[in-house]
N, C-alpha and C positions, 0 to 999 in steps of 0.2 A: 492562505497556509501552503496550504500542499497542493497549487493549482498544478504544477506540474503533472501529476498520476491521477486530475481530473481530464488533463487534457490529454495524455497517457491512451485515457478510458475512451475518450471523444473521437481518439484519433484508429482506432479498437472498434467501440461501429460503425463508424466510415465503412471499414473497408472491412470487417470479415462477415460484413452482414452474411452477404451472400454462404459464408461455406461455415458456418462456425451460428447457433442459437443465441441471443441476443433482449432481452436477459436469459441469465438458466436455470436450473436448477431450483429452489424453495429448501427450508429448515427453518421450524417455525418462524422466524423473524428476519434469518439471513435468507439472504440472496446471492447465489453465486452471479460473478459477473458475464459471466456465457458455459451454453453446455456443445459439448462433440464429444462425442462417445466417452467423455468426463465431463467431470466439474472443472471449470479457469476461471482463473483471477486476473482481471490485469492492472499490474502494479509498478510501477516506476520509483530508479534509485540512484543519490549522486552517490558517484563515481570518485570525489575528492573530500570526501567527509574518510573523519576513523572512526566513525559508525556502521559499520558489512549489516547490520539486520534491516530487516524484513519485516515489517507487520502483516500479518496475512489474515484470515478471518476469523471469522469462531471457533476455539476448537474441534464443542461438540458437532455443528456443521460438516468443519472438515471429515474427522472423525466419521461419521456415517458416510457424507459421500465417498469413502475410502469403501466401506464395509461394501457399498452399494454398487460401486459399479471397482474397486480395487485399488484406483487411483483418484488421486488431486492435484489437477496445474496449474500452472502461473505460465505465463506472458511478462517475462520480465525488462525491463526500458530502466539500462544504465546510459548518463552521460554526463555531461561534464555542468556543472552549474557554479551559475555567480551568484553571491552578496547579494543584496543592498550595503552604499559603503556605508561611514563611520559615520555621518551625520543622515544618514538614518531618511535621506529622503524618497527613497521610495516609499517606504511605513509612512511617513509625512503628505503625501500623494494620494495614498491610500484611504486615509483616515477622513480626507478633504471629500474624494471621492464616497466613502461608506455615507459624511453627513456626518462625523462622529465618532468616540465609542464605541465600539459595543459592548455590555451586559459579564461578556467572557472577560474583558479587558480590565473592566472597570471593577474586577476582584482580581484579577490579575497584580491589579496597581496597588490596591488598597494587599492583598499578600506578603508588596513585597518585593514578585517573581520580573526576575529579566523578561523583556521579551523576544519574543526568537526573531532574531535575524531574517528577513524574508530573503525566498531563489528570484533573484531579476531575466532571470539569465536561463534554458537546460540546451546543451548541446548533446543531439541522440549520438552513444557511438557502437550501442548493441544491444544487440533483443535474442532473450535467451528463452526458451519453450524447456516446461520444465514438470516431469510426470514424476509423482510422487506415491512408490505407496507404504507402508505402513514405517514400513524397516528403512527405504528412503533420508525418507519423512524425520524419522525420531534420530539419525545421523548429523543433521544439521537444527534442531530447529529448537526454540524454549520459549518458555509460555511469556503473555506479556498480559494486562489489568484484573490479576487474580488479586481481591482485596479489594480492590475498586468499587468507588461506588459513587452513582449515579447524582446530578444535581437532587433530584428529590429528593437519595435516598438507598433505592434499590442497587441491590446491588451490579455490576458491566459483568458480562458475558467473556469471560478468557477466549485472549484469543493466542494465537500460534505465529511465532516470528523465527524464520527464516532466517540464521548468518551465512550468508551466500557466499564465507570467505570454505566454505566448509561443507556446501551443495556435494553427492554422490560423484561421482560422473555415470554412473548410472542410473542419473535421473534427467541429465540434459538431455535432449533429445533431439536438440537443432539448434545454431546461434547465426547471428545475422548479424555480422561486420560496416559499421559504415564507414 
């Protein structure tokens, strides 16, 4: 489902390995994607969506890295996505490729929840290098997964979200437009 994020991470690993340490620092079980003076995460986001929130990383780990290094960075890829057609032919192909549906999907069906439309294409239009301190992160952030539970009943770690429309200019280090 999140192939564009994994693919962007793959490209960052391929092209940044000589200039940045990959993977990055680890706090508990949370490992950042990279490290170069500060901890960095690689994220991607669809430009043609009504949701302008990017789910970043574990809240406690982000607070720890800001406390230790003063900043937390995100390398954010933004582009137009194309979604599966109304007949969901891509999903059908993907189910065949997987040789059936997953336990997660069986549970979704049993709950009566709709399947999310798959992204079938991502055309990169811009990359932003963002560097947050506590204040700039606070200006554009929220939380995600508070009170959520894992399948085994254990609590999920709360994550920080960033509203890309509210990122302060002070957090923007560089932008590359394609």
